[in-house]
PDBQT receptor file of N, H, CA, C and O in Angstrom, charges set to zero:
ATOM      1  N   MET A   1     110.931 114.516  21.822  1.00  0.00    +0.000 N 
ATOM      2  CA  MET A   1     110.412 113.324  21.195  1.00  0.00    +0.000 C 
ATOM      3  C   MET A   1     110.029 112.291  22.294  1.00  0.00    +0.000 C 
ATOM      4  O   MET A   1     110.820 112.034  23.202  1.00  0.00    +0.000 OA
ATOM      5  N   ALA A   2     108.880 111.740  22.207  1.00  0.00    +0.000 N 
ATOM      6  H   ALA A   2     108.238 111.949  21.469  1.00  0.00    +0.000 HD
ATOM      7  CA  ALA A   2     108.395 110.767  23.185  1.00  0.00    +0.000 C 
ATOM      8  C   ALA A   2     109.000 109.394  22.866  1.00  0.00    +0.000 C 
ATOM      9  O   ALA A   2     109.289 109.067  21.714  1.00  0.00    +0.000 OA
ATOM     10  N   ALA A   3     109.180 108.607  23.933  1.00  0.00    +0.000 N 
ATOM     11  H   ALA A   3     108.946 108.873  24.868  1.00  0.00    +0.000 HD
ATOM     12  CA  ALA A   3     109.741 107.289  23.773  1.00  0.00    +0.000 C 
ATOM     13  C   ALA A   3     108.671 106.473  22.951  1.00  0.00    +0.000 C 
ATOM     14  O   ALA A   3     107.463 106.668  23.093  1.00  0.00    +0.000 OA
ATOM     15  N   THR A   4     109.163 105.611  22.141  1.00  0.00    +0.000 N 
ATOM     16  H   THR A   4     110.144 105.453  22.026  1.00  0.00    +0.000 HD
ATOM     17  CA  THR A   4     108.257 104.811  21.240  1.00  0.00    +0.000 C 
ATOM     18  C   THR A   4     108.342 103.328  21.586  1.00  0.00    +0.000 C 
ATOM     19  O   THR A   4     107.936 102.493  20.778  1.00  0.00    +0.000 OA
ATOM     20  N   CYS A   5     108.856 102.978  22.758  1.00  0.00    +0.000 N 
ATOM     21  H   CYS A   5     109.187 103.656  23.415  1.00  0.00    +0.000 HD
ATOM     22  CA  CYS A   5     109.040 101.545  23.092  1.00  0.00    +0.000 C 
ATOM     23  C   CYS A   5     107.731 100.884  23.433  1.00  0.00    +0.000 C 
ATOM     24  O   CYS A   5     106.949 101.357  24.258  1.00  0.00    +0.000 OA
ATOM     25  N   SER A   6     107.524  99.756  22.755  1.00  0.00    +0.000 N 
ATOM     26  H   SER A   6     108.159  99.372  22.085  1.00  0.00    +0.000 HD
ATOM     27  CA  SER A   6     106.376  98.944  23.039  1.00  0.00    +0.000 C 
ATOM     28  C   SER A   6     106.856  97.517  23.346  1.00  0.00    +0.000 C 
ATOM     29  O   SER A   6     106.056  96.584  23.276  1.00  0.00    +0.000 OA
ATOM     30  N   HIS A   7     108.115  97.327  23.678  1.00  0.00    +0.000 N 
ATOM     31  H   HIS A   7     108.764  98.085  23.735  1.00  0.00    +0.000 HD
ATOM     32  CA  HIS A   7     108.646  96.015  23.955  1.00  0.00    +0.000 C 
ATOM     33  C   HIS A   7     108.296  95.623  25.369  1.00  0.00    +0.000 C 
ATOM     34  O   HIS A   7     108.065  96.473  26.228  1.00  0.00    +0.000 OA
ATOM     35  N   THR A   8     108.260  94.307  25.605  1.00  0.00    +0.000 N 
ATOM     36  H   THR A   8     108.449  93.616  24.907  1.00  0.00    +0.000 HD
ATOM     37  CA  THR A   8     107.993  93.750  26.949  1.00  0.00    +0.000 C 
ATOM     38  C   THR A   8     109.145  92.844  27.290  1.00  0.00    +0.000 C 
ATOM     39  O   THR A   8     109.370  91.856  26.592  1.00  0.00    +0.000 OA
ATOM     40  N   PRO A   9     109.885  93.142  28.340  1.00  0.00    +0.000 N 
ATOM     41  CA  PRO A   9     109.804  94.304  29.191  1.00  0.00    +0.000 C 
ATOM     42  C   PRO A   9     110.292  95.530  28.404  1.00  0.00    +0.000 C 
ATOM     43  O   PRO A   9     111.002  95.395  27.408  1.00  0.00    +0.000 OA
ATOM     44  N   GLN A  10     109.898  96.732  28.867  1.00  0.00    +0.000 N 
ATOM     45  H   GLN A  10     109.320  96.841  29.676  1.00  0.00    +0.000 HD
ATOM     46  CA  GLN A  10     110.263  97.949  28.167  1.00  0.00    +0.000 C 
ATOM     47  C   GLN A  10     111.743  98.162  28.160  1.00  0.00    +0.000 C 
ATOM     48  O   GLN A  10     112.439  97.763  29.094  1.00  0.00    +0.000 OA
ATOM     49  N   CYS A  11     112.237  98.784  27.121  1.00  0.00    +0.000 N 
ATOM     50  H   CYS A  11     111.673  99.108  26.362  1.00  0.00    +0.000 HD
ATOM     51  CA  CYS A  11     113.619  99.124  26.973  1.00  0.00    +0.000 C 
ATOM     52  C   CYS A  11     113.962 100.225  27.972  1.00  0.00    +0.000 C 
ATOM     53  O   CYS A  11     113.070 100.907  28.478  1.00  0.00    +0.000 OA
ATOM     54  N   PRO A  12     115.298 100.404  28.266  1.00  0.00    +0.000 N 
ATOM     55  CA  PRO A  12     115.702 101.456  29.164  1.00  0.00    +0.000 C 
ATOM     56  C   PRO A  12     115.342 102.801  28.562  1.00  0.00    +0.000 C 
ATOM     57  O   PRO A  12     115.343 102.968  27.342  1.00  0.00    +0.000 OA
ATOM     58  N   THR A  13     115.036 103.754  29.422  1.00  0.00    +0.000 N 
ATOM     59  H   THR A  13     115.036 103.618  30.412  1.00  0.00    +0.000 HD
ATOM     60  CA  THR A  13     114.650 105.114  28.978  1.00  0.00    +0.000 C 
ATOM     61  C   THR A  13     115.945 105.780  28.554  1.00  0.00    +0.000 C 
ATOM     62  O   THR A  13     117.031 105.267  28.824  1.00  0.00    +0.000 OA
ATOM     63  N   ALA A  14     115.830 106.943  27.880  1.00  0.00    +0.000 N 
ATOM     64  H   ALA A  14     114.948 107.360  27.661  1.00  0.00    +0.000 HD
ATOM     65  CA  ALA A  14     116.998 107.727  27.459  1.00  0.00    +0.000 C 
ATOM     66  C   ALA A  14     117.782 108.264  28.611  1.00  0.00    +0.000 C 
ATOM     67  O   ALA A  14     118.949 108.615  28.435  1.00  0.00    +0.000 OA
ATOM     68  N   ALA A  15     117.194 108.348  29.805  1.00  0.00    +0.000 N 
ATOM     69  H   ALA A  15     116.246 108.062  29.947  1.00  0.00    +0.000 HD
ATOM     70  CA  ALA A  15     117.839 108.855  31.009  1.00  0.00    +0.000 C 
ATOM     71  C   ALA A  15     118.579 107.744  31.761  1.00  0.00    +0.000 C 
ATOM     72  O   ALA A  15     119.369 108.029  32.660  1.00  0.00    +0.000 OA
ATOM     73  N   SER A  16     118.331 106.502  31.405  1.00  0.00    +0.000 N 
ATOM     74  H   SER A  16     117.688 106.271  30.675  1.00  0.00    +0.000 HD
ATOM     75  CA  SER A  16     118.938 105.380  32.129  1.00  0.00    +0.000 C 
ATOM     76  C   SER A  16     120.421 105.250  31.714  1.00  0.00    +0.000 C 
ATOM     77  O   SER A  16     120.787 105.569  30.583  1.00  0.00    +0.000 OA
ATOM     78  N   PRO A  17     121.250 104.781  32.640  1.00  0.00    +0.000 N 
ATOM     79  CA  PRO A  17     122.657 104.574  32.311  1.00  0.00    +0.000 C 
ATOM     80  C   PRO A  17     122.827 103.581  31.149  1.00  0.00    +0.000 C 
ATOM     81  O   PRO A  17     123.770 103.721  30.370  1.00  0.00    +0.000 OA
ATOM     82  N   ASP A  18     121.954 102.600  31.016  1.00  0.00    +0.000 N 
ATOM     83  H   ASP A  18     121.188 102.487  31.649  1.00  0.00    +0.000 HD
ATOM     84  CA  ASP A  18     122.085 101.615  29.929  1.00  0.00    +0.000 C 
ATOM     85  C   ASP A  18     121.170 101.919  28.729  1.00  0.00    +0.000 C 
ATOM     86  O   ASP A  18     120.667 101.001  28.081  1.00  0.00    +0.000 OA
ATOM     87  N   HIS A  19     120.965 103.181  28.447  1.00  0.00    +0.000 N 
ATOM     88  H   HIS A  19     121.374 103.927  28.973  1.00  0.00    +0.000 HD
ATOM     89  CA  HIS A  19     120.021 103.574  27.400  1.00  0.00    +0.000 C 
ATOM     90  C   HIS A  19     120.370 103.058  26.001  1.00  0.00    +0.000 C 
ATOM     91  O   HIS A  19     119.507 102.989  25.126  1.00  0.00    +0.000 OA
ATOM     92  N   GLU A  20     121.673 102.689  25.793  1.00  0.00    +0.000 N 
ATOM     93  H   GLU A  20     122.374 102.745  26.504  1.00  0.00    +0.000 HD
ATOM     94  CA  GLU A  20     122.119 102.141  24.525  1.00  0.00    +0.000 C 
ATOM     95  C   GLU A  20     121.594 100.714  24.275  1.00  0.00    +0.000 C 
ATOM     96  O   GLU A  20     121.675 100.203  23.158  1.00  0.00    +0.000 OA
ATOM     97  N   ALA A  21     121.071 100.100  25.299  1.00  0.00    +0.000 N 
ATOM     98  H   ALA A  21     121.005 100.515  26.206  1.00  0.00    +0.000 HD
ATOM     99  CA  ALA A  21     120.524  98.738  25.156  1.00  0.00    +0.000 C 
ATOM    100  C   ALA A  21     119.141  98.696  24.521  1.00  0.00    +0.000 C 
ATOM    101  O   ALA A  21     118.613  97.610  24.280  1.00  0.00    +0.000 OA
ATOM    102  N   ALA A  22     118.544  99.845  24.244  1.00  0.00    +0.000 N 
ATOM    103  H   ALA A  22     118.973 100.727  24.439  1.00  0.00    +0.000 HD
ATOM    104  CA  ALA A  22     117.194  99.880  23.643  1.00  0.00    +0.000 C 
ATOM    105  C   ALA A  22     117.287  99.310  22.238  1.00  0.00    +0.000 C 
ATOM    106  O   ALA A  22     118.345  99.285  21.609  1.00  0.00    +0.000 OA
ATOM    107  N   HIS A  23     116.153  98.864  21.788  1.00  0.00    +0.000 N 
ATOM    108  H   HIS A  23     115.294  98.885  22.300  1.00  0.00    +0.000 HD
ATOM    109  CA  HIS A  23     116.077  98.303  20.406  1.00  0.00    +0.000 C 
ATOM    110  C   HIS A  23     116.184  99.420  19.353  1.00  0.00    +0.000 C 
ATOM    111  O   HIS A  23     115.754 100.558  19.543  1.00  0.00    +0.000 OA
ATOM    112  N   THR A  24     116.791  99.004  18.229  1.00  0.00    +0.000 N 
ATOM    113  H   THR A  24     117.140  98.080  18.075  1.00  0.00    +0.000 HD
ATOM    114  CA  THR A  24     116.921  99.943  17.094  1.00  0.00    +0.000 C 
ATOM    115  C   THR A  24     115.558  99.926  16.356  1.00  0.00    +0.000 C 
ATOM    116  O   THR A  24     115.045  98.852  16.042  1.00  0.00    +0.000 OA
ATOM    117  N   VAL A  25     114.990 101.076  16.088  1.00  0.00    +0.000 N 
ATOM    118  H   VAL A  25     115.406 101.949  16.343  1.00  0.00    +0.000 HD
ATOM    119  CA  VAL A  25     113.749 101.174  15.316  1.00  0.00    +0.000 C 
ATOM    120  C   VAL A  25     114.037 101.659  13.920  1.00  0.00    +0.000 C 
ATOM    121  O   VAL A  25     113.231 101.453  13.013  1.00  0.00    +0.000 OA
ATOM    122  N   SER A  26     115.171 102.299  13.731  1.00  0.00    +0.000 N 
ATOM    123  H   SER A  26     115.826 102.466  14.468  1.00  0.00    +0.000 HD
ATOM    124  CA  SER A  26     115.487 102.775  12.335  1.00  0.00    +0.000 C 
ATOM    125  C   SER A  26     117.022 102.824  12.242  1.00  0.00    +0.000 C 
ATOM    126  O   SER A  26     117.663 103.658  12.881  1.00  0.00    +0.000 OA
ATOM    127  N   GLY A  27     117.584 101.939  11.459  1.00  0.00    +0.000 N 
ATOM    128  H   GLY A  27     117.063 101.261  10.940  1.00  0.00    +0.000 HD
ATOM    129  CA  GLY A  27     119.035 101.886  11.327  1.00  0.00    +0.000 C 
ATOM    130  C   GLY A  27     119.456 102.406   9.924  1.00  0.00    +0.000 C 
ATOM    131  O   GLY A  27     118.851 102.068   8.907  1.00  0.00    +0.000 OA
ATOM    132  N   HIS A  28     120.476 103.209   9.922  1.00  0.00    +0.000 N 
ATOM    133  H   HIS A  28     120.967 103.484  10.748  1.00  0.00    +0.000 HD
ATOM    134  CA  HIS A  28     120.982 103.776   8.661  1.00  0.00    +0.000 C 
ATOM    135  C   HIS A  28     122.495 103.714   8.671  1.00  0.00    +0.000 C 
ATOM    136  O   HIS A  28     123.157 104.749   8.752  1.00  0.00    +0.000 OA
ATOM    137  N   PRO A  29     123.074 102.470   8.587  1.00  0.00    +0.000 N 
ATOM    138  CA  PRO A  29     124.499 102.325   8.667  1.00  0.00    +0.000 C 
ATOM    139  C   PRO A  29     125.238 103.046   7.520  1.00  0.00    +0.000 C 
ATOM    140  O   PRO A  29     126.391 103.446   7.682  1.00  0.00    +0.000 OA
ATOM    141  N   GLU A  30     124.593 103.204   6.400  1.00  0.00    +0.000 N 
ATOM    142  H   GLU A  30     123.656 102.879   6.269  1.00  0.00    +0.000 HD
ATOM    143  CA  GLU A  30     125.169 103.980   5.272  1.00  0.00    +0.000 C 
ATOM    144  C   GLU A  30     125.394 105.428   5.616  1.00  0.00    +0.000 C 
ATOM    145  O   GLU A  30     126.278 106.082   5.063  1.00  0.00    +0.000 OA
ATOM    146  N   GLN A  31     124.595 105.923   6.530  1.00  0.00    +0.000 N 
ATOM    147  H   GLN A  31     123.878 105.392   6.980  1.00  0.00    +0.000 HD
ATOM    148  CA  GLN A  31     124.716 107.307   6.986  1.00  0.00    +0.000 C 
ATOM    149  C   GLN A  31     125.387 107.416   8.370  1.00  0.00    +0.000 C 
ATOM    150  O   GLN A  31     125.693 108.520   8.822  1.00  0.00    +0.000 OA
ATOM    151  N   GLY A  32     125.612 106.290   9.030  1.00  0.00    +0.000 N 
ATOM    152  H   GLY A  32     125.364 105.393   8.663  1.00  0.00    +0.000 HD
ATOM    153  CA  GLY A  32     126.305 106.263  10.291  1.00  0.00    +0.000 C 
ATOM    154  C   GLY A  32     125.495 106.505  11.513  1.00  0.00    +0.000 C 
ATOM    155  O   GLY A  32     126.048 106.935  12.525  1.00  0.00    +0.000 OA
ATOM    156  N   TRP A  33     124.171 106.247  11.485  1.00  0.00    +0.000 N 
ATOM    157  H   TRP A  33     123.721 105.897  10.663  1.00  0.00    +0.000 HD
ATOM    158  CA  TRP A  33     123.375 106.486  12.730  1.00  0.00    +0.000 C 
ATOM    159  C   TRP A  33     122.216 105.477  12.789  1.00  0.00    +0.000 C 
ATOM    160  O   TRP A  33     121.808 104.852  11.810  1.00  0.00    +0.000 OA
ATOM    161  N   SER A  34     121.737 105.383  14.013  1.00  0.00    +0.000 N 
ATOM    162  H   SER A  34     122.068 105.890  14.808  1.00  0.00    +0.000 HD
ATOM    163  CA  SER A  34     120.548 104.544  14.313  1.00  0.00    +0.000 C 
ATOM    164  C   SER A  34     119.673 105.273  15.333  1.00  0.00    +0.000 C 
ATOM    165  O   SER A  34     120.156 105.977  16.219  1.00  0.00    +0.000 OA
ATOM    166  N   LEU A  35     118.372 105.072  15.168  1.00  0.00    +0.000 N 
ATOM    167  H   LEU A  35     117.980 104.499  14.448  1.00  0.00    +0.000 HD
ATOM    168  CA  LEU A  35     117.416 105.641  16.120  1.00  0.00    +0.000 C 
ATOM    169  C   LEU A  35     116.908 104.482  16.986  1.00  0.00    +0.000 C 
ATOM    170  O   LEU A  35     116.398 103.481  16.484  1.00  0.00    +0.000 OA
ATOM    171  N   LEU A  36     117.064 104.650  18.283  1.00  0.00    +0.000 N 
ATOM    172  H   LEU A  36     117.478 105.464  18.691  1.00  0.00    +0.000 HD
ATOM    173  CA  LEU A  36     116.640 103.667  19.228  1.00  0.00    +0.000 C 
ATOM    174  C   LEU A  36     115.198 103.979  19.680  1.00  0.00    +0.000 C 
ATOM    175  O   LEU A  36     114.724 105.108  19.547  1.00  0.00    +0.000 OA
ATOM    176  N   CYS A  37     114.518 102.956  20.215  1.00  0.00    +0.000 N 
ATOM    177  H   CYS A  37     114.903 102.040  20.323  1.00  0.00    +0.000 HD
ATOM    178  CA  CYS A  37     113.068 103.136  20.552  1.00  0.00    +0.000 C 
ATOM    179  C   CYS A  37     112.887 104.090  21.724  1.00  0.00    +0.000 C 
ATOM    180  O   CYS A  37     111.764 104.529  21.974  1.00  0.00    +0.000 OA
ATOM    181  N   ASN A  38     113.961 104.433  22.462  1.00  0.00    +0.000 N 
ATOM    182  H   ASN A  38     114.873 104.077  22.259  1.00  0.00    +0.000 HD
ATOM    183  CA  ASN A  38     113.834 105.443  23.524  1.00  0.00    +0.000 C 
ATOM    184  C   ASN A  38     114.103 106.838  23.093  1.00  0.00    +0.000 C 
ATOM    185  O   ASN A  38     114.157 107.746  23.922  1.00  0.00    +0.000 OA
ATOM    186  N   GLY A  39     114.286 107.050  21.733  1.00  0.00    +0.000 N 
ATOM    187  H   GLY A  39     114.242 106.313  21.060  1.00  0.00    +0.000 HD
ATOM    188  CA  GLY A  39     114.429 108.328  21.189  1.00  0.00    +0.000 C 
ATOM    189  C   GLY A  39     115.900 108.744  21.067  1.00  0.00    +0.000 C 
ATOM    190  O   GLY A  39     116.173 109.848  20.598  1.00  0.00    +0.000 OA
ATOM    191  N   VAL A  40     116.814 107.935  21.456  1.00  0.00    +0.000 N 
ATOM    192  H   VAL A  40     116.593 107.038  21.837  1.00  0.00    +0.000 HD
ATOM    193  CA  VAL A  40     118.241 108.238  21.364  1.00  0.00    +0.000 C 
ATOM    194  C   VAL A  40     118.733 108.016  19.925  1.00  0.00    +0.000 C 
ATOM    195  O   VAL A  40     118.438 106.997  19.300  1.00  0.00    +0.000 OA
ATOM    196  N   LEU A  41     119.510 109.026  19.409  1.00  0.00    +0.000 N 
ATOM    197  H   LEU A  41     119.749 109.854  19.917  1.00  0.00    +0.000 HD
ATOM    198  CA  LEU A  41     120.200 108.826  18.110  1.00  0.00    +0.000 C 
ATOM    199  C   LEU A  41     121.595 108.386  18.471  1.00  0.00    +0.000 C 
ATOM    200  O   LEU A  41     122.300 109.085  19.199  1.00  0.00    +0.000 OA
ATOM    201  N   LEU A  42     121.998 107.245  17.977  1.00  0.00    +0.000 N 
ATOM    202  H   LEU A  42     121.425 106.677  17.386  1.00  0.00    +0.000 HD
ATOM    203  CA  LEU A  42     123.272 106.607  18.212  1.00  0.00    +0.000 C 
ATOM    204  C   LEU A  42     124.110 106.659  16.980  1.00  0.00    +0.000 C 
ATOM    205  O   LEU A  42     123.711 106.116  15.949  1.00  0.00    +0.000 OA
ATOM    206  N   PHE A  43     125.282 107.302  17.035  1.00  0.00    +0.000 N 
ATOM    207  H   PHE A  43     125.607 107.742  17.872  1.00  0.00    +0.000 HD
ATOM    208  CA  PHE A  43     126.146 107.451  15.847  1.00  0.00    +0.000 C 
ATOM    209  C   PHE A  43     127.229 106.401  15.857  1.00  0.00    +0.000 C 
ATOM    210  O   PHE A  43     127.616 105.905  16.915  1.00  0.00    +0.000 OA
ATOM    211  N   GLU A  44     127.724 106.059  14.664  1.00  0.00    +0.000 N 
ATOM    212  H   GLU A  44     127.409 106.462  13.805  1.00  0.00    +0.000 HD
ATOM    213  CA  GLU A  44     128.748 104.967  14.550  1.00  0.00    +0.000 C 
ATOM    214  C   GLU A  44     130.056 105.356  15.232  1.00  0.00    +0.000 C 
ATOM    215  O   GLU A  44     130.849 104.466  15.539  1.00  0.00    +0.000 OA
ATOM    216  N   ASP A  45     130.322 106.633  15.485  1.00  0.00    +0.000 N 
ATOM    217  H   ASP A  45     129.677 107.356  15.236  1.00  0.00    +0.000 HD
ATOM    218  CA  ASP A  45     131.554 107.021  16.140  1.00  0.00    +0.000 C 
ATOM    219  C   ASP A  45     131.372 107.004  17.704  1.00  0.00    +0.000 C 
ATOM    220  O   ASP A  45     132.221 107.507  18.439  1.00  0.00    +0.000 OA
ATOM    221  N   THR A  46     130.254 106.417  18.169  1.00  0.00    +0.000 N 
ATOM    222  H   THR A  46     129.564 106.008  17.572  1.00  0.00    +0.000 HD
ATOM    223  CA  THR A  46     129.871 106.253  19.581  1.00  0.00    +0.000 C 
ATOM    224  C   THR A  46     129.291 107.553  20.181  1.00  0.00    +0.000 C 
ATOM    225  O   THR A  46     128.967 107.583  21.369  1.00  0.00    +0.000 OA
ATOM    226  N   GLY A  47     129.162 108.592  19.402  1.00  0.00    +0.000 N 
ATOM    227  H   GLY A  47     129.425 108.568  18.437  1.00  0.00    +0.000 HD
ATOM    228  CA  GLY A  47     128.475 109.787  19.904  1.00  0.00    +0.000 C 
ATOM    229  C   GLY A  47     127.033 109.559  19.928  1.00  0.00    +0.000 C 
ATOM    230  O   GLY A  47     126.530 108.681  19.229  1.00  0.00    +0.000 OA
ATOM    231  N   GLU A  48     126.296 110.360  20.753  1.00  0.00    +0.000 N 
ATOM    232  H   GLU A  48     126.705 111.074  21.321  1.00  0.00    +0.000 HD
ATOM    233  CA  GLU A  48     124.882 110.204  20.905  1.00  0.00    +0.000 C 
ATOM    234  C   GLU A  48     124.147 111.548  21.016  1.00  0.00    +0.000 C 
ATOM    235  O   GLU A  48     124.692 112.532  21.517  1.00  0.00    +0.000 OA
ATOM    236  N   LEU A  49     122.936 111.562  20.552  1.00  0.00    +0.000 N 
ATOM    237  H   LEU A  49     122.494 110.763  20.145  1.00  0.00    +0.000 HD
ATOM    238  CA  LEU A  49     122.048 112.719  20.730  1.00  0.00    +0.000 C 
ATOM    239  C   LEU A  49     120.803 112.233  21.467  1.00  0.00    +0.000 C 
ATOM    240  O   LEU A  49     120.036 111.405  20.976  1.00  0.00    +0.000 OA
ATOM    241  N   LEU A  50     120.635 112.801  22.696  1.00  0.00    +0.000 N 
ATOM    242  H   LEU A  50     121.257 113.475  23.095  1.00  0.00    +0.000 HD
ATOM    243  CA  LEU A  50     119.495 112.427  23.503  1.00  0.00    +0.000 C 
ATOM    244  C   LEU A  50     118.229 113.163  23.101  1.00  0.00    +0.000 C 
ATOM    245  O   LEU A  50     118.323 114.246  22.524  1.00  0.00    +0.000 OA
ATOM    246  N   PRO A  51     117.044 112.622  23.381  1.00  0.00    +0.000 N 
ATOM    247  CA  PRO A  51     115.807 113.274  23.003  1.00  0.00    +0.000 C 
ATOM    248  C   PRO A  51     115.643 114.739  23.516  1.00  0.00    +0.000 C 
ATOM    249  O   PRO A  51     114.990 115.571  22.886  1.00  0.00    +0.000 OA
ATOM    250  N   ASP A  52     116.256 114.999  24.663  1.00  0.00    +0.000 N 
ATOM    251  H   ASP A  52     116.786 114.323  25.175  1.00  0.00    +0.000 HD
ATOM    252  CA  ASP A  52     116.138 116.341  25.173  1.00  0.00    +0.000 C 
ATOM    253  C   ASP A  52     117.141 117.350  24.604  1.00  0.00    +0.000 C 
ATOM    254  O   ASP A  52     117.208 118.497  25.045  1.00  0.00    +0.000 OA
ATOM    255  N   GLY A  53     117.934 116.888  23.597  1.00  0.00    +0.000 N 
ATOM    256  H   GLY A  53     117.880 115.956  23.238  1.00  0.00    +0.000 HD
ATOM    257  CA  GLY A  53     118.856 117.753  22.933  1.00  0.00    +0.000 C 
ATOM    258  C   GLY A  53     120.264 117.702  23.440  1.00  0.00    +0.000 C 
ATOM    259  O   GLY A  53     121.163 118.285  22.835  1.00  0.00    +0.000 OA
ATOM    260  N   ARG A  54     120.486 116.994  24.575  1.00  0.00    +0.000 N 
ATOM    261  H   ARG A  54     119.755 116.520  25.067  1.00  0.00    +0.000 HD
ATOM    262  CA  ARG A  54     121.896 116.839  25.100  1.00  0.00    +0.000 C 
ATOM    263  C   ARG A  54     122.706 115.977  24.156  1.00  0.00    +0.000 C 
ATOM    264  O   ARG A  54     122.216 115.051  23.510  1.00  0.00    +0.000 OA
ATOM    265  N   VAL A  55     124.002 116.346  24.116  1.00  0.00    +0.000 N 
ATOM    266  H   VAL A  55     124.401 117.098  24.641  1.00  0.00    +0.000 HD
ATOM    267  CA  VAL A  55     124.925 115.582  23.235  1.00  0.00    +0.000 C 
ATOM    268  C   VAL A  55     125.887 114.814  24.115  1.00  0.00    +0.000 C 
ATOM    269  O   VAL A  55     126.406 115.365  25.086  1.00  0.00    +0.000 OA
ATOM    270  N   ILE A  56     126.136 113.560  23.800  1.00  0.00    +0.000 N 
ATOM    271  H   ILE A  56     125.715 113.112  23.012  1.00  0.00    +0.000 HD
ATOM    272  CA  ILE A  56     127.118 112.756  24.456  1.00  0.00    +0.000 C 
ATOM    273  C   ILE A  56     128.258 112.574  23.462  1.00  0.00    +0.000 C 
ATOM    274  O   ILE A  56     128.073 111.933  22.428  1.00  0.00    +0.000 OA
ATOM    275  N   ALA A  57     129.435 113.126  23.755  1.00  0.00    +0.000 N 
ATOM    276  H   ALA A  57     129.585 113.647  24.596  1.00  0.00    +0.000 HD
ATOM    277  CA  ALA A  57     130.556 113.074  22.841  1.00  0.00    +0.000 C 
ATOM    278  C   ALA A  57     131.033 111.664  22.612  1.00  0.00    +0.000 C 
ATOM    279  O   ALA A  57     130.893 110.819  23.496  1.00  0.00    +0.000 OA
ATOM    280  N   PRO A  58     131.588 111.384  21.459  1.00  0.00    +0.000 N 
ATOM    281  CA  PRO A  58     132.148 110.057  21.136  1.00  0.00    +0.000 C 
ATOM    282  C   PRO A  58     133.167 109.644  22.223  1.00  0.00    +0.000 C 
ATOM    283  O   PRO A  58     133.913 110.481  22.730  1.00  0.00    +0.000 OA
ATOM    284  N   ARG A  59     133.186 108.390  22.557  1.00  0.00    +0.000 N 
ATOM    285  H   ARG A  59     132.580 107.710  22.145  1.00  0.00    +0.000 HD
ATOM    286  CA  ARG A  59     134.160 107.808  23.456  1.00  0.00    +0.000 C 
ATOM    287  C   ARG A  59     135.296 107.243  22.624  1.00  0.00    +0.000 C 
ATOM    288  O   ARG A  59     135.140 106.232  21.938  1.00  0.00    +0.000 OA
ATOM    289  N   ARG A  60     136.388 107.877  22.690  1.00  0.00    +0.000 N 
ATOM    290  H   ARG A  60     136.515 108.698  23.247  1.00  0.00    +0.000 HD
ATOM    291  CA  ARG A  60     137.530 107.468  21.858  1.00  0.00    +0.000 C 
ATOM    292  C   ARG A  60     138.554 106.772  22.727  1.00  0.00    +0.000 C 
ATOM    293  O   ARG A  60     138.759 107.148  23.881  1.00  0.00    +0.000 OA
ATOM    294  N   LEU A  61     139.194 105.761  22.179  1.00  0.00    +0.000 N 
ATOM    295  H   LEU A  61     139.028 105.455  21.242  1.00  0.00    +0.000 HD
ATOM    296  CA  LEU A  61     140.239 105.028  22.833  1.00  0.00    +0.000 C 
ATOM    297  C   LEU A  61     141.491 105.853  22.734  1.00  0.00    +0.000 C 
ATOM    298  O   LEU A  61     141.705 106.548  21.741  1.00  0.00    +0.000 OA
ATOM    299  N   ALA A  62     142.322 105.786  23.751  1.00  0.00    +0.000 N 
ATOM    300  H   ALA A  62     142.148 105.221  24.557  1.00  0.00    +0.000 HD
ATOM    301  CA  ALA A  62     143.647 106.505  23.734  1.00  0.00    +0.000 C 
ATOM    302  C   ALA A  62     144.554 105.776  22.765  1.00  0.00    +0.000 C 
ATOM    303  O   ALA A  62     144.612 104.546  22.740  1.00  0.00    +0.000 OA
ATOM    304  N   ALA A  63     145.267 106.569  21.961  1.00  0.00    +0.000 N 
ATOM    305  H   ALA A  63     145.220 107.568  21.981  1.00  0.00    +0.000 HD
ATOM    306  CA  ALA A  63     146.279 105.969  21.026  1.00  0.00    +0.000 C 
ATOM    307  C   ALA A  63     147.430 105.444  21.803  1.00  0.00    +0.000 C 
ATOM    308  O   ALA A  63     147.886 106.073  22.757  1.00  0.00    +0.000 OA
ATOM    309  N   VAL A  64     147.901 104.320  21.419  1.00  0.00    +0.000 N 
ATOM    310  H   VAL A  64     147.530 103.809  20.643  1.00  0.00    +0.000 HD
ATOM    311  CA  VAL A  64     149.031 103.659  22.156  1.00  0.00    +0.000 C 
ATOM    312  C   VAL A  64     150.288 103.686  21.315  1.00  0.00    +0.000 C 
ATOM    313  O   VAL A  64     151.330 103.191  21.745  1.00  0.00    +0.000 OA
TER     314      VAL A  64
């Protein structure tokens, strides 16, 4: 999937460490996910699916 960012300045790419800072182009909170303009699918459990198919596991806090 190609990046769809047309913002000025451009949003971080999917490969950037701050890729979660990109603008949301399609939000579906009822389904638990959002599509960012850099092609990243961001899930409400903090998991991510990158445009190249890589998965970033949810970041969970340690139980205290």
